[in-house]
C-alpha positions in Angstrom: 28.6 67.3 -6.4 28.6 64.7 -3.2 32.8 62.7 -3.5 30.6 59.9 -2.5 29.3 59.3 -6.2 31.6 57.0 -8.6 34.0 58.4 -11.6 35.3 57.0 -14.0 38.6 58.6 -15.0 39.7 58.8 -18.5 43.9 59.1 -19.2 44.9 58.8 -22.8 48.2 57.1 -23.5 52.1 58.9 -24.0 53.0 60.8 -27.7 54.1 58.2 -30.3 55.5 58.8 -33.1 52.3 59.6 -35.1 50.3 61.1 -32.6 53.1 63.8 -32.7 53.0 63.5 -37.1 48.8 64.1 -36.8 48.8 60.1 -38.4 45.2 57.9 -37.3 46.8 55.7 -35.3 44.5 52.4 -34.6 45.6 48.2 -33.9 49.9 50.0 -35.2 51.4 49.2 -31.4 53.5 51.9 -32.0 55.4 52.2 -28.2 55.8 56.1 -26.2 58.5 58.8 -27.5 59.9 59.8 -24.5 58.2 62.6 -23.8 55.1 60.0 -24.1 57.2 58.4 -21.5 57.7 61.5 -18.4 53.9 63.0 -19.4 52.6 59.1 -18.1 55.8 59.1 -15.2 53.6 62.9 -14.5 50.3 62.1 -14.6 50.5 58.9 -12.4 52.4 61.8 -9.6 49.1 63.0 -10.1 46.8 59.9 -9.8 48.2 58.7 -6.8 45.4 60.1 -3.9 42.8 58.0 -5.5 41.9 54.9 -5.0 39.9 53.0 -7.6 38.0 50.1 -7.5 39.3 49.2 -10.8 41.6 49.7 -13.0 41.1 48.8 -16.6 44.0 49.2 -20.5 43.7 48.8 -23.6 46.5 46.3 -24.9 47.6 48.5 -26.7 51.5 48.8 -25.7 50.6 52.8 -25.2 48.2 52.7 -23.3 49.2 49.7 -21.1 53.1 51.7 -21.3 50.9 55.1 -20.1 49.5 52.4 -17.4 52.1 51.1 -16.2 54.4 54.2 -15.8 51.5 55.8 -14.0 52.0 53.1 -11.6 49.0 51.1 -12.2 50.5 48.2 -14.2 50.5 46.0 -11.1 46.6 46.2 -10.9 45.6 46.9 -14.1 43.2 44.1 -16.1 43.7 43.9 -19.6 40.0 45.1 -21.4 40.6 44.4 -25.3 37.0 46.5 -26.1 39.6 48.9 -25.1 41.7 50.1 -28.2 41.6 52.5 -30.4 39.2 52.2 -33.2 40.3 50.2 -36.5 40.7 52.8 -39.5 41.8 49.9 -41.3 42.7 51.4 -45.1 43.0 54.3 -42.9 45.2 53.2 -40.9 48.6 55.5 -41.2 46.9 58.3 -43.2 46.5 61.6 -41.9 43.3 63.6 -41.9 44.8 65.3 -44.2 45.4 63.1 -46.2 41.4 60.9 -45.9 40.5 64.2 -47.6 42.3 63.9 -49.9 40.6 60.7 -50.8 37.3 61.6 -49.2 36.6 65.3 -48.7 34.2 65.6 -46.2 35.7 62.9 -44.4 34.7 63.0 -40.1 35.2 59.5 -38.0 32.9 59.8 -36.5 30.1 60.2 -38.6 31.3 58.1 -41.7 33.5 54.9 -39.8 36.5 54.2 -42.2 36.9 51.3 -44.8 37.8 48.1 -43.9 37.5 49.2 -40.2 35.1 49.8 -37.1 31.8 52.0 -37.8 31.0 54.3 -34.9 28.5 51.8 -34.2 30.5 49.4 -34.0 33.1 51.7 -31.7 30.0 53.3 -29.8 28.9 49.6 -28.9 32.3 49.1 -27.4 32.4 52.1 -24.9 28.5 50.8 -23.9 30.2 47.3 -22.3 33.0 49.3 -21.2 30.8 52.0 -19.1 28.1 50.0 -18.3 31.3 47.3 -16.4 32.4 50.6 -15.5 29.1 51.1 -13.6 28.8 48.7 -11.7 32.2 48.3 -10.3 31.2 50.1 -6.9 33.9 52.7 -6.7 36.4 55.0 -9.1 37.8 53.8 -12.4 41.0 54.0 -14.0 40.4 54.1 -17.7 44.0 53.9 -20.1 43.0 53.6 -24.2 43.8 55.9 -26.8 42.0 59.4 -28.0 39.5 58.6 -30.7 38.2 55.4 -28.1 38.5 57.5 -25.2 36.3 60.5 -26.9 33.6 57.6 -26.9 33.6 57.2 -23.9 33.2 60.7 -23.4 30.0 61.2 -25.9 28.7 57.5 -24.4 28.9 58.4 -21.0 26.3 62.2 -22.1 23.8 59.5 -23.8 25.2 61.9 -27.2 25.0 59.8 -30.2 28.3 58.5 -31.9 28.5 61.7 -33.9 28.8 63.3 -30.4 32.2 62.3 -29.8 33.3 64.5 -32.3 33.0 67.1 -30.2 35.2 66.6 -27.3 39.5 67.4 -27.6 42.1 65.1 -26.1 45.8 65.7 -25.7 48.1 62.9 -25.4 48.6 61.5 -21.1 45.2 63.7 -20.5 43.2 63.2 -17.9 39.5 63.5 -17.6 36.9 62.9 -15.5 33.8 61.9 -15.8 31.0 61.9 -13.4 27.2 62.9 -11.5 26.5 65.6 -10.8 22.9 64.7 -8.1 22.9 61.2 -8.5 23.6 58.4 -10.8 20.2 59.3 -13.1 23.0 62.9 -13.3 25.6 62.4 -15.8 28.2 64.9 -16.5 31.8 65.9 -17.4 33.3 66.5 -14.1 36.5 66.6 -16.0 38.0 67.3 -19.8 41.5 67.1 -21.0 43.7 68.5 -18.5 47.2 68.5 -19.0 48.4 70.8 -15.7 50.3 67.1 -14.3 52.4 68.4 -17.6 54.4 71.3 -15.6 54.3 69.1 -12.6 
């Protein structure tokens, strides 16, 4: 892999009360827990040696604060396309609670009543990735779990349902890159949390 090819780095926000409890957190603007702030700082220590042509963050406080604690608050641009999935009627519910209402439900296949469909979230992801490809260098993105999983799926040209094939821990780092040229997108790194231990 040539180091001259740009990489899109994906940082998921640090832990919140609802990410710890497993509640779907779409547009509810929750702050980071103290451990989420600590992990965001560790993530930042890992990223500081990388040069970025652009840094973008979701406007939601959990992502924006992760960006700030990682050391990029002064250079990051807020991108509304980076907000988490709008879960509509399922906001604040756990997967088990949703399964009671709708057995067999899967967010990447069915979407959310009163919220976004997988196709709508994929369209946002496609816009973000188009801008990232045009940035002229490495890009760093701070966002939330399900939206970041959609970024991974769309980078590989998978259908929206492909997002369910990925998983993400809070304050994890992933990297979207290329193998030999810009026509060969690959996942270079996914759900890495090795910085937790540094």
